N, C-alpha and C positions, 0 to 999 in steps of 0.2 A: 799553087802555081808557081809562088816564088820558091819555095822548098826545091822543086824541080828543076827550076833554072839554075840555083845554087848548086845543086847536085852536078848538072851539067858542066858547069864552069869549072869546077875542083877538078885537080891531076887526079886525085885518088878519091873518088866519090864514096866508095865504102866507108872511109875513115870520116868524111864530111857528114855522113848519114849517122855514125856512131856518137859523132861529136853533138850534132843537134839533138839526138835521142838522150843524151846525157845532160844537156841543158835542160830540156823539158822535164827529165826526171828529177833533176834538182830542185825546180820550181814546185813539183809536186809534194814535196816534203814539207812545204809551209802548211801547217794544219791551221784549222778555223781557230783553235785556242791561242795559238801564236798571233794570228792576225788581229784577234781581239785585244790581247795584251798590248800589241803594238798600236792600235788605236787609242787604247786608253791612255798609254804613256804620253802618245802625242797630245791628246786632249787635256792631260794634266799640265804639260809643258806649255800649252797654249793659255790654259787659265792662269798660270802661275805669270807668265808674261803680261796678261791683261791686269792682273792684280798690281805688279811692279808699275805698270805704266800709269794705272789710277793711283797709286800712292804718290808716284812723283808729281802727278796732276794736283793732287791734294796737299801736297807737303807745305811746309810754312815758309820754305826757303824762297826768297825773291819777292816777298811781299812788302808793301810800302809800311813806312812807319805808322801812318793813319789806321791801317788794318791791324797792326798788332797792338795798338793802344786800347787800354781797358780804364774805365772811370769807376769812380767811387761815387754813389749818389748820396743824398742827405741822410739815408738810414744807415748807410754803411755797406750797401749792396753793390756787386761789381755789376757795371753794365758797360755797352759798347758806345752808347752816346754819351756826349759831354753834358755835366749837369747844368741845369738852367742858371743862368748869372743873376735872374731876378730874385730866386730864392737863396742867394748867398748871404750868409749871416758873418758879422763882423765880432770877432772875439778878442778881447784885450789879452795881450801876451803875459802881463802878470797873473792873470787869473789861472793860468795853466800851471799846475801842480806837477812837479816832476819828482820823479823818486817815490818812497813808499808813501802811503796816505798816514796822515797824523790819526793817531789813535786816540780816541777822545775817553777820557776816563770814565768807566761805567759807574752805575751806583753801586755803592759797597752792598755786597750780599751778605744777609744775614747770617753768619758762621753756625751759631747755635740753633738747632730746629727743635721742634717739639713733635711729638707723635704718640701714638699708641701701638702698643705689642701687639701685633695680630697673630704671630706664632712664635712658640719658642719651644725647641725640644732641649732639655737639659742633658739627657743622655749622649745625644750626637753634638751637642754645643753650637747650635747656631738657629737662626730664626728670621723673623722679618717684622719690620716696623713701618707703620703707615704714616707717611708726614703729614701734618695738617695743613701745612701751607699748600703743598703741591699735590697732596693725595697720591703720591707716589710710594711703591713698595721698596724699601731700603734694607739690605741684608745685612745683619749683624751677627758676628762671631763671638763666642764666650771670652774670648782673650781681649775684646775690646770692652767688656763691662767693667765698671768701677765698683758696682754692686750686683747682686743677682736680681734678675728680674723674671715675672711670669707673664703669661698671656693676660691682656686688658690692662696692664700698668700703663701709666702715662709716664712718658719719659722726655729727657732733653739727650740731644745728641749732635755730631759734627758729621757732616757727608764727606766722603773722600770717594775719589775714583778709584775701583778696584778694577781686577782683571775682567769681570763679567758684568761690571756695571756699578751703580753708586752702593757705598758700604758706609755702614754707620762706625763711628769712633767715638770713644769718650762718652760711652753711653751711661746716663744715671737716671735714678728714678727722680721723677719733678717732686719737689717740695712743696707741700701742700700749706697753703698760707691762711 
């Protein structure tokens, strides 16, 4: 009915009819896929706006000093409540040691060890000695021998840190007394 009234009020009704027809045709070019994409974009914009508002609401700005304070309890753990004043311990300031800790001298380690040759390969020039004190296997190289040794010989030696672990140096056969 409105369309009919519009046509009658126009000076050139045929042009008005063509104009209305073109407007309707332009609307028909919106496909379902385009409408879905537009809906999806609108939803994403709305979700983004909601997340932004939520971040603003939960941000730490504007909190009071009490809300931002953190306390350390008697065990060194961080907590939100202040520590109990009844559990407070008094510490003398002179007892607190600043700087590096004092290194107490250790017991002198016996440098010369005794052991038994577990394995020795003369052609390859290496072997292993079992330390009698620690029962550890210590590597020995032929260059570190003061005299030739063979398996099951009792020997004295000194231990040195090598690239791959303990290494025996100054290896001598034990003197039988």
